[in-house]
C-alpha positions as CSV (number, residue, x, y, z in Angstrom):
1,M,-12.0,12.4,13.6
2,S,-11.5,16.0,14.7
3,A,-10.2,16.4,17.7
4,G,-7.0,17.8,16.6
5,Q,-6.1,21.7,16.5
6,G,-4.0,21.6,13.5
7,S,-1.4,23.0,14.7
8,R,0.7,23.5,11.5
9,L,-1.7,26.4,10.4
10,G,-0.6,28.3,12.8
11,R,-3.3,31.3,13.3
12,L,-6.2,29.4,11.1
13,T,-6.4,27.2,13.6
14,Q,-5.1,29.0,17.2
15,D,-8.6,29.4,18.4
16,R,-10.7,26.8,16.4
17,P,-10.3,23.3,15.3
18,K,-9.2,22.8,11.3
19,C,-12.3,21.1,10.9
20,L,-13.7,24.9,10.8
21,I,-11.8,26.8,8.3
22,E,-13.9,27.5,5.9
23,F,-13.4,26.5,2.3
24,G,-16.3,28.4,-0.3
25,G,-18.1,29.4,2.5
26,R,-18.8,26.2,3.9
27,T,-17.0,24.8,6.8
28,L,-14.4,21.6,6.3
29,L,-16.8,19.4,8.6
30,D,-19.9,21.1,6.5
31,R,-18.4,19.6,3.5
32,Q,-17.7,16.5,4.8
33,L,-21.7,16.2,6.9
34,D,-23.0,17.3,3.7
35,T,-20.8,15.1,0.9
36,L,-22.3,12.3,3.4
37,A,-26.0,13.4,3.5
38,A,-25.7,13.2,-0.6
39,C,-24.5,9.7,0.0
40,G,-27.3,8.3,1.5
41,V,-25.8,8.2,5.1
42,D,-28.0,9.8,7.3
43,A,-25.9,8.3,10.8
44,V,-22.7,10.1,12.0
45,V,-20.6,10.2,15.3
46,V,-17.9,13.1,15.8
47,V,-15.4,13.0,17.8
48,T,-14.1,16.2,19.3
49,G,-11.4,17.4,21.2
50,F,-10.0,21.1,20.8
51,R,-12.4,23.9,21.0
52,A,-15.2,20.9,21.2
53,D,-17.2,23.7,22.6
54,R,-17.0,25.6,18.5
55,I,-18.2,22.1,17.3
56,E,-20.6,22.0,18.9
57,E,-22.2,25.1,18.1
58,A,-21.5,24.6,14.6
59,L,-23.7,21.0,15.0
60,E,-26.3,22.9,16.8
61,R,-26.6,25.4,13.7
62,R,-26.7,22.6,11.3
63,R,-29.7,20.8,13.2
64,Q,-31.5,24.2,13.7
65,A,-31.3,24.8,9.7
66,G,-32.4,20.9,9.1
67,E,-28.8,19.8,7.8
68,G,-28.8,16.4,7.8
69,P,-27.4,13.5,9.0
70,A,-28.5,12.9,12.4
71,V,-24.7,13.4,14.4
72,R,-23.9,12.6,17.5
73,T,-20.2,13.7,19.8
74,V,-17.9,12.0,21.3
75,F,-15.3,13.8,22.7
76,N,-11.8,12.5,23.1
77,P,-10.1,14.4,26.6
78,F,-6.8,12.6,25.7
79,Y,-6.2,14.7,22.3
80,K,-3.6,16.9,23.0
81,V,-1.7,13.3,23.9
82,A,-2.9,10.9,21.9
83,D,-2.4,9.9,18.2
84,N,-5.7,9.2,16.4
85,T,-6.0,5.4,17.5
86,G,-7.1,7.3,20.7
87,S,-10.1,9.4,18.9
88,L,-10.7,5.8,17.8
89,Y,-11.4,4.1,20.8
90,M,-12.7,7.1,22.6
91,A,-15.5,5.8,19.9
92,R,-15.1,2.4,19.6
93,E,-19.0,1.7,20.1
94,A,-19.5,3.2,16.5
95,L,-17.6,0.3,14.9
96,A,-19.6,-2.1,13.9
97,G,-21.5,-3.1,11.0
98,D,-21.5,-1.3,8.0
99,T,-19.0,1.8,9.0
100,L,-16.9,4.5,7.2
101,V,-14.0,5.7,9.4
102,W,-13.1,9.5,7.7
103,N,-10.0,11.7,8.9
104,G,-11.6,15.3,9.7
105,D,-9.4,17.3,7.6
106,T,-10.4,15.5,4.5
107,M,-12.0,16.7,2.1
108,V,-13.5,14.2,-0.8
109,S,-15.9,14.7,-3.9
110,R,-20.0,13.6,-3.9
111,A,-18.6,11.3,-6.8
112,L,-15.8,9.7,-4.8
113,M,-17.6,9.5,-2.0
114,A,-20.6,7.7,-3.8
115,K,-17.6,5.1,-5.0
116,V,-16.8,4.3,-1.5
117,V,-20.1,3.7,-0.1
118,A,-21.5,1.9,-3.6
119,N,-18.2,-0.4,-2.8
120,D,-18.6,-3.9,-1.6
121,R,-15.4,-5.3,-0.7
122,P,-16.1,-7.2,2.0
123,G,-14.3,-6.4,5.2
124,I,-11.9,-3.7,5.4
125,C,-11.1,-1.1,2.4
126,V,-8.7,1.6,2.5
127,T,-9.7,4.2,-0.5
128,I,-6.4,5.0,-2.2
129,D,-5.3,7.2,-4.6
130,R,-1.8,7.6,-7.0
131,K,0.9,9.8,-7.5
132,A,2.3,10.0,-11.0
133,E,5.8,11.8,-9.2
134,G,7.1,10.1,-6.0
135,Y,5.6,10.2,-2.4
136,D,6.6,12.6,0.4
137,A,7.4,12.2,3.8
138,D,4.2,13.2,4.6
139,D,2.0,11.3,2.2
140,M,0.2,7.9,4.6
141,K,2.4,5.5,1.9
142,V,0.2,2.1,0.4
143,V,2.1,-1.4,-1.2
144,E,-0.5,-2.9,-2.7
145,E,-1.1,-5.2,-5.0
146,G,-3.9,-7.0,-6.9
147,G,-6.1,-4.8,-5.0
148,R,-4.8,-6.2,-1.5
149,L,-3.0,-4.1,1.2
150,R,0.4,-5.0,1.8
151,A,1.8,-2.4,3.8
152,I,0.8,1.1,4.8
153,G,2.5,3.9,7.0
154,K,4.9,7.6,6.5
155,R,7.7,6.4,6.9
156,L,7.7,3.6,4.1
157,A,10.8,3.8,1.3
158,P,10.7,4.0,-2.1
159,G,12.4,0.4,-2.1
160,D,9.6,-1.1,0.0
161,G,7.4,-0.8,-3.4
162,V,5.4,2.3,-2.7
163,N,2.9,2.2,-5.2
164,A,-0.4,4.8,-3.9
165,E,-1.3,6.5,-0.9
166,S,-4.1,6.8,1.4
167,I,-5.9,9.2,1.4
168,G,-7.4,9.0,5.4
169,L,-11.1,7.6,4.7
170,L,-11.9,3.5,5.3
171,A,-15.4,0.8,4.8
172,F,-15.9,-1.3,6.7
173,R,-18.2,-4.1,5.6
174,G,-19.0,-7.4,7.4
175,D,-16.9,-8.3,10.3
176,G,-14.8,-5.8,9.2
177,A,-15.4,-3.4,11.9
178,T,-15.3,-5.4,15.2
179,R,-12.1,-6.7,13.7
180,F,-10.7,-3.1,13.8
181,R,-12.6,-2.2,17.1
182,A,-11.2,-5.5,18.6
183,A,-7.5,-4.7,17.7
184,I,-8.0,-0.6,18.3
185,E,-8.4,-2.2,21.9
186,E,-5.7,-4.4,22.1
187,A,-3.0,-1.7,20.4
188,M,-4.2,0.5,23.4
189,Q,-2.7,-1.9,25.6
190,T,0.3,-1.6,24.6
191,P,3.1,0.4,26.3
192,E,3.0,2.8,22.8
193,G,-0.7,2.4,22.3
194,T,-1.3,6.8,22.6
195,Q,1.8,7.4,20.3
196,I,0.2,4.9,16.9
197,W,-1.9,6.2,14.2
198,Y,-4.8,3.6,13.6
199,L,-3.3,2.8,9.8
200,R,-0.5,1.3,12.2
201,V,-2.9,-1.2,13.4
202,I,-4.3,-1.5,9.6
203,H,-0.8,-2.4,9.0
204,H,-0.5,-5.3,11.0
205,L,-3.8,-7.2,10.0
206,A,-2.7,-6.7,6.7
207,Q,0.2,-8.8,8.0
208,S,-2.0,-11.8,8.7
209,S,-5.1,-10.6,6.7
210,D,-6.8,-9.7,4.0
211,I,-6.9,-5.6,3.6
212,W,-8.7,-4.7,0.5
213,T,-8.3,-1.1,-1.1
214,L,-10.4,0.7,-3.6
215,D,-8.5,3.1,-6.0
216,I,-10.2,6.2,-6.8
217,A,-7.1,7.4,-8.8
218,G,-9.0,10.9,-11.2
219,E,-11.5,11.9,-8.5
220,E,-11.0,14.6,-6.6
221,W,-9.9,15.6,-2.9
222,G,-8.2,17.3,-1.1
223,E,-6.1,17.1,3.0
224,V,-5.5,20.5,4.5
225,D,-2.5,19.4,7.0
226,F,-0.5,22.8,5.8
227,P,-1.1,26.3,5.1
228,E,-0.5,26.1,1.8
229,D,-3.4,22.9,1.4
230,V,-5.8,26.3,2.4
231,A,-5.3,27.7,-0.9
232,A,-5.4,24.6,-2.8
233,A,-8.4,22.7,-1.2
234,K,-10.0,27.0,-2.0
235,K,-9.6,25.9,-5.6
236,L,-10.6,22.6,-5.4
237,V,-14.2,23.3,-3.6
238,A,-14.5,26.5,-6.1
239,G,-15.7,24.0,-8.7
240,W,-18.0,21.3,-6.6
């Protein structure tokens, strides 16, 4: 999911999407693809938008160097006006069978990804982490109980029983991806469809069916949303 500009990063993304920021000599996108390849994922769809041409150039360099996995792109022409549910709608043909959905601004260690790939929970599974202290306004907050997702969203309040956060990585097995695709298609037909996050769709599914969680507390990962996140991510990957 790499369609957005990442405007909150200022000059760093003035002429490139944030997935092309370098961390320890490798772009965020390179690190994601390297991690997937190392964990046995051999086919990837990258949803592009802002400066899609630069992403295509970066992917072509990987092909020329013989670096896997095999990648194809889907361009989201609505990236400026539609939230990330729109990106998934554009790539909905890929939502079938055993599938991962991964935000393009999140890096995870190979050990973490190996746990996600090895996870055998059926249907839909949201990868979560825990915080020792409170969750802030930008965290994708989660309420989970006994390994099941009860609620997810940035607007959840501490009084709602928030006890985890989503790290922007979902796994689908069995009919999970097909159910998610149907829910995405339905959501995009509503008046607010272009303005909602795809995890809001997951929240609604959790009200009527089992959505699982995978707790990766203690594993290493980082999200790149703000300038201060860049320094933290560079420090993180230095140990990888």
